[in-house]
C-alpha positions as CSV (number, residue, x, y, z in Angstrom):
1,X,0.0,0.0,0.0
2,X,2.8,2.4,0.9
3,X,4.6,1.4,-2.3
4,X,1.5,2.1,-4.4
5,X,1.1,5.5,-2.8
6,X,4.8,6.3,-3.4
7,X,4.4,5.4,-7.1
8,X,1.3,7.6,-7.4
9,X,3.0,10.5,-5.7
10,X,6.1,10.1,-7.9
11,X,3.8,9.9,-11.0
12,X,2.0,13.0,-9.9
13,X,5.2,14.9,-9.4
14,X,6.4,13.9,-12.9
15,X,3.1,15.1,-14.4
16,X,3.3,18.5,-12.6
17,X,7.0,18.9,-13.6
18,X,6.1,18.2,-17.2
19,X,3.3,20.7,-17.1
20,X,5.6,23.4,-15.7
21,X,8.4,22.5,-18.2
22,X,6.0,23.2,-21.1
23,X,5.2,26.7,-20.0
24,X,8.8,27.9,-19.2
25,X,9.8,28.6,-22.8
26,X,6.6,30.3,-24.0
27,X,6.8,34.0,-25.0
28,X,5.4,36.6,-22.6
29,X,2.4,38.5,-24.2
30,X,3.1,42.1,-24.8
31,X,1.0,45.3,-24.7
32,X,1.8,48.9,-25.4
33,X,0.4,52.3,-24.7
34,X,0.9,55.6,-26.6
35,X,0.4,58.6,-24.4
36,X,0.4,62.4,-24.2
37,X,-0.1,65.0,-21.5
38,X,-3.6,66.6,-21.5
39,X,-5.2,69.5,-19.7
40,X,-8.8,69.6,-18.8
41,X,-9.0,73.4,-19.0
42,X,-10.9,75.8,-16.8
43,X,-11.8,76.1,-14.0
44,X,-9.4,73.5,-12.5
45,X,-6.8,73.1,-15.2
46,X,-6.2,69.5,-14.1
47,X,-3.4,67.8,-16.0
48,X,-3.8,64.2,-17.1
49,X,-1.7,61.6,-18.8
50,X,-3.9,60.3,-21.6
51,X,-3.1,56.9,-23.2
52,X,-4.5,54.7,-25.9
53,X,-3.5,51.2,-26.7
54,X,-0.7,51.3,-29.2
55,X,-1.5,49.6,-32.5
56,X,0.2,48.9,-35.8
57,X,0.0,52.0,-37.9
58,X,-0.4,50.9,-41.6
59,X,0.6,54.1,-43.4
60,X,-0.6,52.8,-46.8
61,X,-4.1,52.3,-45.4
62,X,-4.6,55.4,-43.4
63,X,-5.3,58.0,-46.1
64,X,-7.8,55.8,-47.8
65,X,-9.8,54.7,-44.7
66,X,-13.5,55.2,-45.3
67,X,-14.5,55.8,-41.7
68,X,-11.6,55.8,-39.3
69,X,-12.5,55.7,-35.6
70,X,-11.5,58.6,-33.4
71,X,-8.9,56.4,-31.7
72,X,-7.3,55.7,-35.1
73,X,-7.3,59.5,-35.8
74,X,-5.7,60.2,-32.4
75,X,-3.1,57.4,-33.0
76,X,-2.2,58.9,-36.4
77,X,-1.9,62.4,-34.8
78,X,0.4,61.0,-32.1
79,X,2.7,59.6,-34.7
80,X,2.7,62.6,-37.1
81,X,1.7,65.5,-34.9
82,X,2.3,66.5,-31.3
83,X,0.8,66.0,-27.9
84,X,-0.7,69.5,-28.2
85,X,-2.4,68.8,-31.5
86,X,-3.6,65.4,-30.2
87,X,-5.1,67.1,-27.2
88,X,-7.0,69.6,-29.4
89,X,-8.4,66.8,-31.5
90,X,-9.3,64.8,-28.3
91,X,-11.2,67.8,-26.9
92,X,-12.9,68.6,-30.3
93,X,-14.2,65.0,-30.4
94,X,-14.8,64.4,-26.7
95,X,-18.2,62.7,-27.1
96,X,-16.8,60.3,-29.7
97,X,-13.9,59.5,-27.4
98,X,-16.1,58.8,-24.4
99,X,-18.3,56.5,-26.5
100,X,-15.2,54.3,-27.4
101,X,-13.9,53.9,-23.8
102,X,-10.5,53.4,-25.3
103,X,-8.7,56.4,-23.8
104,X,-7.3,56.0,-20.3
105,X,-6.6,59.0,-18.1
106,X,-4.2,59.3,-15.1
107,X,-4.6,62.4,-13.1
108,X,-1.3,64.3,-12.4
109,X,-1.0,67.7,-10.7
110,X,1.5,69.4,-12.9
111,X,3.3,69.0,-16.2
112,X,6.3,66.7,-15.7
113,X,9.6,68.6,-15.3
114,X,12.5,67.9,-17.8
115,X,14.3,65.9,-15.1
116,X,11.2,63.7,-14.7
117,X,11.2,63.0,-18.5
118,X,14.9,62.2,-18.3
119,X,14.3,59.7,-15.5
120,X,11.3,58.3,-17.4
121,X,8.9,58.9,-14.5
122,X,5.8,59.4,-16.6
123,X,6.5,56.1,-18.3
124,X,7.0,54.5,-14.9
125,X,3.7,55.9,-13.7
126,X,1.8,54.5,-16.7
127,X,3.5,51.1,-16.3
128,X,2.4,51.0,-12.6
129,X,-1.2,52.0,-13.4
130,X,-2.1,50.5,-16.7
131,X,0.3,47.6,-17.5
132,X,-0.6,44.1,-16.3
133,X,2.0,42.6,-14.0
134,X,2.5,39.4,-16.0
135,X,3.0,41.1,-19.4
136,X,5.7,43.0,-21.2
137,X,4.6,46.6,-21.5
138,X,5.9,49.4,-23.7
139,X,4.9,53.0,-23.0
140,X,5.5,55.7,-25.7
141,X,5.0,59.4,-25.1
142,X,4.4,62.1,-27.7
143,X,5.2,65.5,-26.3
């Protein structure tokens, strides 16, 4: 009886070890965010880090898109414009943006100082708030 139990435990241990061995070499899923600094305006002038999920930008398809979503337009603006122009477009289309639910906002109290940008503190904050723990996460800022 003890011998049978030992064999069962040994077999179970081998099965568990095999299951773990199969997952060790698998690639870690990745996610990315493209962000800019926004300002909510009067009366509080609250600053926010605004982020959208980064996506593949297919340049050859963008000019011919029949009905791009507002998030596609914001993404294109982040790549070819500036954070300021993206914020203007965001505010001009705020209802469309709210309907998508694809823009995340992190409240900050002031624009990041140059030293904060050098130390990548805005990226670190976005990583801490938006990025899943078990995934590789890339954060890109357009200023």
